[in-house]
C-alpha positions as CSV (number, residue, x, y, z in Angstrom):
1,M,0.0,0.0,0.0
2,R,1.3,3.5,-0.8
3,D,2.2,5.8,2.0
4,E,0.3,9.1,1.3
5,V,0.6,12.4,3.1
6,L,-2.2,14.9,2.6
7,L,-0.9,18.4,2.0
8,G,-3.9,20.6,1.0
9,A,-6.5,21.2,-1.6
10,V,-6.7,23.1,-4.9
11,S,-8.0,26.6,-4.4
12,E,-7.3,28.2,-7.9
13,L,-6.8,27.0,-11.4
14,W,-5.4,29.2,-14.2
15,R,-4.5,29.0,-17.8
16,Y,-2.9,31.7,-19.9
17,P,-4.1,31.6,-23.5
18,A,-1.7,34.4,-24.5
19,S,1.8,34.8,-23.0
20,S,2.1,37.9,-20.7
21,L,-1.6,38.8,-20.9
22,A,-3.9,38.2,-18.0
23,G,-4.8,34.6,-17.3
24,E,-8.2,32.9,-17.3
25,R,-9.4,31.5,-13.9
26,L,-11.2,28.2,-14.2
27,E,-13.2,25.7,-12.1
28,A,-11.6,22.7,-13.8
29,I,-8.8,22.0,-16.2
30,S,-7.6,19.2,-18.4
31,I,-3.9,18.4,-18.0
32,G,-1.9,16.3,-20.5
33,V,1.7,15.3,-20.6
34,E,2.6,18.6,-22.3
35,G,0.5,20.7,-19.9
36,I,-2.9,22.4,-19.8
37,A,-5.0,22.4,-22.9
38,G,-5.2,25.9,-24.3
39,D,-2.3,27.3,-22.2
40,R,0.1,29.8,-23.9
41,M,-0.9,29.5,-27.5
42,F,-0.4,33.1,-28.5
43,G,2.0,35.9,-28.2
44,L,1.8,39.7,-28.4
45,V,4.3,41.6,-30.5
46,D,5.3,45.1,-31.4
47,A,4.2,45.1,-35.0
48,T,6.9,47.5,-36.1
49,D,9.8,45.1,-35.3
50,N,8.1,41.8,-34.3
51,E,9.6,42.1,-30.8
52,I,7.5,39.8,-28.4
53,A,6.1,41.4,-25.2
54,R,8.6,41.4,-22.3
55,P,6.9,43.1,-19.3
56,D,9.7,41.8,-17.1
57,R,12.3,43.9,-19.0
58,D,10.7,46.8,-20.7
59,A,8.2,49.4,-19.2
60,K,6.4,49.8,-22.5
61,W,4.8,46.4,-21.9
62,H,3.8,47.0,-18.3
63,E,0.1,47.4,-19.1
64,V,-0.1,44.1,-21.0
65,P,-1.0,41.9,-17.9
66,R,-4.2,44.0,-17.6
67,I,-5.5,42.8,-21.0
68,R,-7.9,40.0,-20.3
69,T,-8.0,36.7,-22.2
70,R,-10.4,33.8,-22.5
71,L,-11.0,30.8,-24.8
72,T,-14.4,30.0,-26.3
73,R,-15.8,26.5,-26.3
74,N,-14.2,26.0,-29.7
75,R,-10.8,27.0,-28.2
76,E,-10.7,30.3,-30.1
77,L,-9.1,33.3,-28.3
78,E,-10.9,36.4,-27.2
79,V,-9.3,39.5,-25.6
80,A,-10.5,42.6,-23.9
81,V,-8.6,45.7,-22.9
82,P,-9.7,47.4,-19.7
83,G,-13.1,49.0,-20.3
84,G,-13.4,47.3,-23.7
85,D,-15.5,44.6,-25.2
86,W,-14.4,41.0,-25.8
87,L,-13.0,40.7,-29.4
88,P,-11.9,37.7,-31.3
89,A,-8.1,37.4,-31.8
90,P,-6.0,37.3,-33.8
91,G,-7.7,39.9,-35.9
92,A,-7.6,43.5,-37.1
93,E,-10.2,44.8,-34.6
94,S,-8.5,43.2,-31.6
95,D,-5.1,44.5,-32.8
96,R,-6.5,48.0,-33.1
97,S,-8.0,47.8,-29.6
98,V,-4.8,46.5,-28.1
99,S,-2.6,49.1,-30.0
100,A,-4.8,52.0,-28.9
101,Y,-4.6,50.8,-25.3
102,L,-0.8,50.4,-25.3
103,G,0.0,53.5,-27.4
104,F,1.9,51.7,-30.2
105,E,1.2,49.3,-33.0
106,A,0.9,45.8,-31.5
107,S,-0.4,42.5,-32.8
108,I,-1.6,39.2,-31.3
109,R,-0.2,36.2,-33.2
110,P,-0.3,32.5,-32.7
111,F,2.8,30.5,-31.9
112,R,1.6,27.7,-34.3
113,R,-1.0,28.0,-37.1
114,E,-3.2,25.3,-35.6
115,N,-3.6,27.5,-32.5
116,A,-5.7,30.1,-34.4
117,A,-9.2,29.9,-35.7
118,A,-9.8,28.1,-39.0
119,G,-8.8,30.2,-41.9
120,Y,-6.2,32.3,-40.2
121,S,-3.4,33.1,-42.6
122,G,-1.6,35.9,-40.8
123,P,1.9,35.8,-39.4
124,L,3.1,33.6,-36.5
125,T,5.5,34.6,-33.7
126,A,8.1,32.5,-31.9
127,E,7.6,31.4,-28.3
128,R,9.9,33.4,-26.0
129,Y,10.7,30.4,-23.9
130,R,9.8,26.7,-23.6
131,K,7.1,26.5,-21.0
132,A,7.1,23.8,-18.3
133,P,4.1,21.5,-18.3
134,I,2.7,22.8,-14.9
135,H,3.5,25.6,-12.6
136,L,2.5,24.8,-9.0
137,L,2.2,27.4,-6.2
138,T,1.1,26.9,-2.6
139,T,-0.6,29.4,-0.3
140,A,2.1,28.4,2.3
141,S,4.7,30.1,0.1
142,L,2.6,33.1,-0.4
143,A,2.1,33.3,3.4
144,R,5.9,33.1,3.8
145,L,6.4,36.0,1.3
146,K,3.7,38.0,3.1
147,A,5.5,37.5,6.5
148,L,8.7,38.8,5.0
149,H,7.0,41.7,3.2
150,P,3.8,42.5,5.3
151,E,3.0,45.7,3.4
152,G,3.1,44.0,0.0
153,T,0.4,42.1,-1.8
154,A,1.4,38.5,-2.4
155,D,-1.3,37.9,-5.0
156,P,-1.0,34.7,-7.1
157,R,-1.5,36.7,-10.3
158,R,2.0,38.2,-9.8
159,F,3.4,34.7,-10.3
160,R,1.2,33.1,-13.0
161,P,0.7,29.6,-11.6
162,N,-1.5,27.0,-13.2
163,I,-2.4,25.3,-9.9
164,V,-2.7,27.0,-6.5
165,V,-2.9,24.7,-3.5
166,D,-4.3,25.9,-0.2
167,M,-2.1,24.5,2.6
168,A,-1.1,25.5,6.1
169,P,1.9,27.9,6.4
170,V,5.2,26.3,7.2
171,E,7.1,28.7,9.4
172,G,10.3,30.0,7.8
173,S,9.8,27.9,4.7
174,F,8.8,28.2,1.0
175,P,7.7,24.5,1.0
176,E,7.5,23.5,-2.6
177,T,11.0,24.8,-3.2
178,E,12.1,22.0,-0.9
179,W,10.1,19.3,-2.7
180,I,12.3,19.0,-5.9
181,G,12.2,15.4,-7.1
182,R,9.2,14.4,-5.0
183,K,6.0,12.9,-6.4
184,L,2.6,14.4,-5.9
185,A,-1.0,13.4,-6.6
186,I,-3.7,16.0,-7.1
187,G,-6.9,14.0,-7.5
188,E,-6.1,11.5,-10.3
189,L,-3.2,13.7,-11.6
190,L,0.3,12.5,-10.9
191,L,3.2,15.0,-11.0
192,T,6.9,15.1,-10.3
193,I,8.3,18.4,-8.9
194,S,11.1,19.0,-11.3
195,E,12.6,22.4,-10.5
196,P,12.0,25.6,-8.6
197,C,10.4,28.5,-10.4
198,R,12.9,31.3,-10.7
199,R,11.2,34.7,-10.6
200,C,11.7,37.7,-12.8
201,G,10.7,41.4,-13.0
202,F,7.1,40.4,-14.0
203,T,6.4,39.8,-10.3
204,I,6.7,43.5,-9.4
205,I,4.4,44.9,-12.1
206,A,1.1,46.5,-11.0
207,Q,-2.2,44.8,-12.0
208,D,-5.8,45.3,-11.1
209,G,-5.9,45.3,-7.3
210,F,-2.2,45.7,-6.5
211,D,0.6,48.2,-7.1
212,H,4.0,48.1,-8.6
213,D,6.3,46.7,-5.9
214,P,10.0,46.0,-6.4
215,A,10.2,44.6,-2.8
216,I,8.4,41.5,-3.9
217,L,11.3,40.4,-6.0
218,R,13.9,41.7,-3.6
219,N,12.6,39.5,-0.8
220,L,12.5,36.4,-3.1
221,V,16.1,37.1,-4.1
222,R,17.3,37.5,-0.5
223,H,15.3,34.7,1.1
224,N,14.7,32.0,-1.6
225,A,17.4,32.4,-4.3
226,H,14.9,34.2,-6.7
227,N,12.4,31.3,-6.4
228,L,8.7,31.0,-5.7
229,G,6.6,27.9,-6.6
230,A,7.8,25.0,-8.6
231,Y,7.6,23.5,-12.1
232,C,6.2,20.0,-12.5
233,T,6.3,17.3,-15.1
234,V,3.2,15.2,-15.7
235,D,3.5,11.4,-14.9
236,R,-0.2,10.7,-15.3
237,P,-2.6,13.1,-17.1
238,A,-6.0,13.8,-15.6
239,N,-8.6,16.5,-15.1
240,V,-8.2,18.6,-12.0
241,A,-11.0,20.6,-10.3
242,I,-11.2,23.1,-7.4
243,G,-11.2,21.2,-4.1
244,N,-9.1,18.2,-5.3
245,A,-6.7,17.1,-2.5
246,M,-3.0,17.2,-3.0
247,R,-0.8,14.6,-1.4
248,F,2.7,13.2,-1.4
249,L,3.3,9.8,-2.9
């Protein structure tokens, strides 16, 4: 019989249809060996030079995480700038809306042609990095960051996790950083914690509900070697829903 240790339960699930844009919060997700269906299929570029959005490095992209995204039932992308309507993307109308919001000519483009709606014949853009299958974050690590930086807002949206697990704080610890190599089960999903998630300047950027805060990253650099949360590989694909228990195997 396997020895199992209950750790907590899933409290948030996220996918990010377009890299750097706001994520889509879900009640359930389907996870395969390569990750979440519909995750990071599109990129946003400066249409004048095809530079892909880099909010972590260039202030001209700092408003990008406020642009909302969602996928339709047919897995087609829709985006909405603050105060704007949902628009299909990629497309001329959504590009005009995003460009007006950002103040320069920008364009949403798929990473692969099959990611876009049928009939799309526009340009593609290259993925900025190879994404890990799953990014896991615990509320225990968020509580540790809050203890180090009480005046800050340790909001999960700063860190763009796929799965947030609610678990009791562990005094003085960012627990998942210490789990590298361990096996986890979340409902029927089986994962291996493969590496810590090294944070970048994206974590300090303001979004709806919280302000620009460089101390977020400074504390992670000082107290956890730049890291928060962990990347995971998928050993057994499954559907995951809010409330599913997480346990060590």
